[in-house]
C-alpha positions in Angstrom: -0.2 0.1 -0.1 3.0 2.4 0.8 4.4 1.0 -2.7 0.6 2.6 -4.2 1.3 5.8 -2.8 4.3 6.8 -3.5 3.1 6.6 -7.0 0.5 9.7 -5.9 1.0 12.7 -8.2 -2.2 15.3 -9.5 -5.8 15.5 -7.4 -6.9 11.8 -7.8 -3.7 10.5 -6.7 -3.7 13.3 -3.3 -7.2 11.9 -3.0 -6.4 8.6 -2.7 -2.6 9.5 -0.4 -5.1 10.6 2.1 -7.2 7.5 1.5 -3.8 5.1 1.5 -2.6 6.7 4.5 -6.4 6.9 6.5 -6.6 2.7 5.6 -3.3 2.8 7.1 -4.0 4.1 10.1 -6.9 2.1 11.1 -5.0 -1.3 11.0 -5.0 -2.9 13.9 -1.2 -4.4 14.2 -2.0 -8.2 14.9 -0.3 -11.0 15.3 -1.9 -14.5 13.9 0.4 -16.5 16.2 -0.8 -20.1 14.3 -0.2 -18.3 11.1 3.1 -16.9 11.7 6.7 -17.6 10.2 9.9 -15.3 10.0 8.5 -11.9 10.3 9.5 -10.5 13.8 6.6 -7.8 14.7 9.6 -4.4 15.7 8.8 -2.9 19.4 10.8 -0.4 21.1 11.7 0.0 24.6 13.1 3.5 25.4 14.6 4.2 28.7 11.8 4.4 31.1 10.3 7.9 33.0 12.4 7.9 36.5 15.2 6.3 35.7 17.5 8.2 35.9 16.9 8.0 39.5 17.9 4.5 39.6 19.7 3.7 36.0 20.1 -0.1 36.9 17.2 -1.2 38.3 15.5 0.5 35.2 17.8 -1.2 32.5 17.0 -4.2 34.3 13.2 -3.8 33.9 13.9 -3.7 30.7 16.0 -6.5 29.9 13.5 -8.8 31.3 10.5 -7.1 28.9 13.3 -7.6 26.3 14.1 -11.3 26.8 10.8 -12.3 27.2 8.9 -10.3 24.2 12.5 -11.6 22.0 12.2 -15.2 23.7 8.4 -15.4 22.3 9.6 -15.9 19.1 6.9 -13.1 17.9 9.0 -10.1 18.8 12.0 -8.1 17.6 13.2 -4.7 19.7 14.2 -1.8 18.1 18.3 -1.2 18.3 17.9 1.5 20.9 21.1 3.2 19.6 18.9 4.5 16.7 15.9 5.3 19.1 15.5 10.0 18.1 13.9 10.3 21.3 16.0 8.5 24.0 12.3 8.7 26.9 9.8 9.6 25.5 7.3 13.1 26.8 5.0 11.9 28.4 3.7 7.4 29.0 0.5 8.7 27.1 2.8 11.4 24.7 5.1 10.4 21.5 5.7 11.7 18.8 4.8 8.5 15.9 6.7 10.2 13.4 9.7 9.7 15.2 8.9 5.9 15.5 7.7 5.2 12.8 11.5 6.4 11.3 13.1 4.1 13.0 10.8 1.2 11.9 9.1 0.7 15.3 5.4 -0.8 15.6 4.7 -0.3 18.7 6.1 0.8 21.5 6.2 0.5 25.4 7.0 3.4 27.4 7.0 3.1 31.0 7.4 4.9 34.5 9.5 3.9 37.4 8.7 5.6 40.9 9.0 4.4 44.5 6.1 4.0 46.2 3.9 4.2 50.1 7.5 5.5 51.6 9.9 4.3 49.6 9.1 1.1 50.9 7.6 -0.9 47.5 7.4 0.1 43.4 5.1 1.6 41.1 5.7 0.3 38.0 3.5 2.0 34.8 3.4 1.1 31.5 1.4 2.4 28.2 1.1 0.3 24.6 1.6 2.4 21.6 0.6 1.4 18.4 2.8 3.3 16.4 1.0 2.3 13.1 -2.8 3.8 14.5 -0.5 6.7 16.8 -2.7 5.6 19.8 -2.5 3.6 22.8 -3.5 0.4 22.2 -3.0 0.3 26.5 -2.7 3.0 28.8 -1.2 3.4 32.2 -1.2 -0.1 33.2 0.5 -0.2 36.7 1.7 -2.5 39.1 3.1 -1.5 43.1 4.7 -4.6 44.5 7.7 -3.9 46.8 11.7 -3.8 45.1 11.8 -8.0 45.4 9.3 -7.6 42.6 10.1 -6.2 40.0 11.0 -9.3 38.0 7.5 -10.5 38.6 6.2 -7.1 37.6 7.9 -6.9 34.5 6.6 -10.1 33.1 3.5 -9.0 34.0 3.5 -6.3 31.4 4.9 -8.3 29.1 2.4 -10.8 29.0 -0.2 -7.4 28.8 2.0 -6.5 25.4 1.3 -10.5 24.8 -2.1 -10.6 24.1 -2.9 -7.6 23.0 -0.7 -8.5 20.2 -2.3 -11.9 20.0 -5.3 -11.8 21.6 -4.0 -14.9 24.2 -2.8 -14.9 27.3 0.8 -14.5 27.9 3.4 -17.4 28.8 6.0 -15.3 31.1 4.5 -14.3 34.0 4.9 -18.2 35.0 6.7 -20.8 36.7 8.3 -23.8 36.4 8.9 -26.7 39.4 12.1 -29.4 38.4 14.9 -31.1 39.8 17.7 -29.8 40.9 20.9 -31.4 41.0 23.5 -31.2 43.9 27.1 -31.1 43.5 29.0 -33.5 41.4 29.4 -36.8 43.5 26.5 -35.8 45.7 22.8 -38.8 44.8 20.7 -36.2 46.2 18.6 -34.2 44.4 16.5 -31.1 45.5 12.9 -29.7 44.3 13.2 -26.2 43.4 10.3 -23.8 41.6 11.6 -21.0 39.8 10.2 -18.0 37.5 9.9 -19.8 33.7 13.3 -18.0 32.6 15.8 -19.2 35.7 15.5 -16.2 38.2 14.3 -16.1 41.6 14.9 -20.2 42.3 13.6 -21.2 45.8 13.7 -24.7 47.1 10.6 -26.8 47.8 11.8 -29.6 49.1 15.6 -29.7 49.8 16.6 -32.6 52.4 19.1 -34.6 51.0 17.4 -37.4 49.7 17.4 -38.3 46.4 13.6 -36.4 45.4 12.3 -37.2 41.7 9.1 -36.2 39.4 7.9 -33.6 41.2 4.3 -32.7 40.5 2.2 -29.8 41.5 -0.7 -29.0 42.0 -3.1 -26.5 39.8 -3.8 -24.2 42.7 0.0 -24.0 43.5 -0.2 -25.3 47.2 0.1 -29.3 47.0 3.5 -30.7 45.7 3.9 -34.0 44.7 7.1 -36.0 44.3 8.8 -39.3 44.2 11.2 -39.4 47.3 14.2 -42.0 48.7 14.5 -40.6 51.7 13.2 -44.0 53.8 15.6 -46.0 51.4 12.5 -47.5 48.4 10.9 -44.3 46.5 7.9 -43.3 47.7 5.2 -40.8 46.5 4.6 -37.5 49.1 2.1 -35.3 48.7 3.8 -31.5 50.7 0.7 -29.3 51.9 3.0 -26.0 50.5 1.1 -23.6 52.6 1.7 -25.5 56.3 4.5 -27.4 55.4 2.1 -30.6 55.9 3.6 -33.9 54.1 2.0 -37.6 53.4 3.4 -40.6 52.5 1.0 -41.8 49.3 2.8 -45.1 48.3 4.0 -48.1 50.4 6.4 -51.4 48.9 9.6 -51.6 47.2 8.3 -50.8 44.1 9.2 -47.5 41.8 6.0 -45.3 43.0 6.1 -41.7 40.4 3.2 -39.1 40.4 2.3 -38.0 36.8 -0.2 -34.9 36.8 -3.1 -33.4 38.4 -6.4 -32.8 37.0 -7.6 -29.4 35.9 -9.8 -29.5 38.7 -7.1 -30.7 41.5 -9.3 -33.5 42.5 -7.8 -36.4 41.3 -3.2 -37.0 41.2 -2.2 -39.9 37.6 0.5 -42.0 39.2 2.3 -45.3 37.8 3.6 -47.8 40.8 5.3 -51.6 40.5 3.3 -54.1 42.5 4.7 -57.6 42.0 7.2 -56.3 39.3 4.6 -54.6 37.4 3.8 -50.9 36.7 -0.1 -49.6 36.1 -1.1 -46.1 35.9 -3.4 -45.6 39.2 -6.1 -42.6 40.1 -5.3 -40.9 43.6 -8.7 -39.2 44.4 -7.5 -36.2 46.8 -11.4 -36.6 48.3 -12.2 -40.1 48.6 -8.2 -40.6 49.8 -7.8 -44.0 48.3 -6.1 -45.2 44.5 -7.4 -47.3 41.7 -6.4 -49.0 39.3 -6.7 -48.1 35.7 -4.8 -50.6 33.9 -3.8 -54.1 34.3 -1.7 -55.3 31.7 1.6 -57.5 32.2 3.2 -54.0 30.6 5.0 -51.1 31.7 2.9 -48.4 32.0 4.0 -45.0 33.0 4.2 -41.3 33.1 0.6 -40.9 33.0 -0.9 -37.0 31.6 -4.1 -35.7 31.6 -6.2 -34.0 29.1 -7.7 -30.5 30.4 -11.7 -32.2 30.5 -9.7 -34.4 33.2 -11.5 -37.1 32.3 -9.1 -38.3 29.3 -5.1 -39.5 30.3 -2.3 -40.4 28.4 0.3 -43.1 28.9 3.4 -44.5 28.0 3.3 -49.1 27.5 5.6 -51.3 26.3 2.1 -53.6 25.9 3.2 -54.3 22.1 6.8 -54.6 22.5 8.5 -51.5 22.8 6.8 -47.9 24.3 4.5 -46.0 22.6 1.8 -43.8 23.8 -2.0 -44.7 24.7 -5.7 -43.1 25.8 -7.8 -44.5 28.6 -9.6 -42.2 30.6 -10.3 -41.6 34.7 -13.2 -45.0 34.1 -10.0 -47.5 33.1 -11.3 -47.7 30.0 -9.2 -50.1 27.4 -6.5 -48.5 26.6 -5.7 -46.9 22.2 -2.5 -46.8 20.8 -1.7 -43.6 19.7 1.6 -43.8 18.0 2.8 -46.7 15.4 5.9 -44.7 13.7 8.6 -45.4 15.7 10.3 -48.0 18.0 10.3 -45.8 20.8 7.9 -43.1 22.3 7.7 -42.3 26.0 7.0 -39.3 28.6 3.8 -37.8 26.8 1.6 -34.3 28.0 -1.1 -33.3 27.2 -1.6 -29.8 25.8 -3.6 -27.3 28.0 -5.9 -26.5 24.6 -6.6 -29.5 24.6 -6.0 -30.9 21.2 -2.1 -32.0 20.6 -0.1 -34.6 22.6 3.7 -33.9 22.8 5.9 -36.4 23.8 9.5 -37.5 23.0 10.8 -40.4 20.6 13.5 -41.7 19.5 14.6 -41.1 16.1 15.2 -43.5 13.2 18.7 -41.5 11.5 22.2 -43.0 12.5 22.5 -41.1 15.0 19.2 -42.4 16.8 18.8 -39.2 18.9 16.0 -38.7 21.4 13.7 -35.7 20.1 9.9 -33.9 20.9 7.4 -34.2 19.1 3.4 -33.9 19.0 0.9 -36.2 17.7 -3.2 -35.0 17.6 -5.7 -37.0 19.5 -6.5 -38.4 17.0 -2.9 -40.0 16.2 -2.9 -37.3 13.0 -0.3 -34.1 12.3 2.9 -35.9 13.7 5.1 -33.5 13.8 9.1 -33.5 14.4 9.4 -30.2 17.0 13.5 -31.2 17.9 16.2 -31.8 15.3 18.9 -30.9 17.1 21.9 -33.7 16.7 21.4 -34.0 20.5 19.4 -35.8 23.1 16.4 -34.0 23.6 13.9 -34.7 26.6 10.9 -33.6 29.4 9.2 -31.4 26.6 6.0 -29.1 29.1 3.7 -27.0 27.9 3.4 -23.4 29.0 -0.6 -23.0 30.7 -1.5 -21.2 27.5 -0.5 -24.3 25.1 1.2 -22.4 22.6 5.7 -22.8 23.5 6.8 -26.4 24.4 9.6 -25.9 27.0 12.3 -29.4 27.4 15.5 -30.0 27.8 18.2 -30.8 25.7 21.8 -32.4 25.4 23.3 -29.4 23.3 26.5 -28.3 24.1 27.4 -31.0 26.4 25.4 -30.2 29.5 21.7 -30.3 29.7 19.6 -27.4 29.1 16.1 -25.8 29.7 14.8 -24.7 26.3 11.6 -23.0 24.4 9.8 -23.3 21.7 6.3 -22.7 19.4 3.9 -25.2 19.8 4.9 -25.9 16.2 8.5 -25.8 17.1 9.5 -22.3 15.6 11.3 -19.9 17.4 13.9 -22.4 19.2 15.8 -20.6 21.9 17.7 -21.4 25.3 16.6 -20.6 28.4 19.7 -21.2 30.4 19.4 -18.6 33.4 21.8 -18.3 36.3 23.4 -21.3 36.4 20.5 -23.0 37.9 20.0 -26.6 36.8 16.6 -28.0 36.2 15.7 -31.0 35.1 12.1 -32.8 34.7 11.1 -29.6 34.4 7.2 -28.9 34.6 5.8 -25.9 33.5 3.0 -23.6 35.8 0.8 -20.4 36.0 2.4 -18.3 39.0 -0.4 -18.7 41.9 0.0 -17.2 45.3 1.9 -19.9 47.5 
């Protein structure tokens, strides 16, 4: 359209130019997350109003916003060295032509200031649409302690994501995972951290070997396996009170899988008399029901968002494959037929796709992350790095997949969109994070 406008001349040309200008100005910039390819929406992040008082804090806030938007694979931060206006005139006042000149389609103008007697922080942002030359949202603010600045920045990143895609963002979220201790120490802790690896806090750190964490949807109960008593048992830890209960007994391996969306049921696997099967623990009735009875090894159950269907891994066919059942224990239906090794299924919160780990059939035979629709169609390989890629977990919005990768020699977390595009590293602060579970941030 701009090329057409450049050819305008005479009266008719002038009228066409006016029409073109109005049409462009009325165009609402929007990202169709299902159709995106290589294009990245250019966003400008100028210095914050008030940043001169606390320049280090301002830079940290902008770096969080920048990292969030870039890691999504949907946005490109315009080079600050090109900015004509280093700082906006005001939150709601921009020289739009200056930002259009540097190629920005959006500008996130912010202000940082002390609040409540200098004990807290007030953060405000306005998102400007340069194409429409008006704010997309105006004067949104959050107030919190200085220690919460990262959370507040992530919340603004989510607002930007929603404005341009119409969907919830993945940034103000957390990850529960296993953190190994130093080399030579078999103990592993259960930790909770922001999705980007910052703010790690211990949930279980008793010096024992602790594995397979699974956090309830409301963030109040942690299910995990511990060897503290000698044999691997599942424990439920109530995070608000610290009260803990042992869920399983016996000498066989017991591993929690996933919670139903309403938090009532915990799907798990347990080995009894040498055979591993899928069980369903009802938190209301305080009892477990056996769902599978096959001779094969049945493990890794994951719930659909409807709280009724369950996907799991079984080698009942001779090799590990993905199967579907439900909370009533209906006869399992095999989902995967390609490949001789498919495991670790995780149901998307959107309900239509399952991510899993499969062994590639090429010369390297590495482990990779795949997705498949719940009817067995549209098998898609998402990773192909030449190294093992394991432990997929979905973002709460179902639009991104996090996983661990051995590329580079050590295990690191990576993130990609649901179609495998935009793959990026998430390793931060040197905090190891194995068996991640991506969860919504909840008040704890």
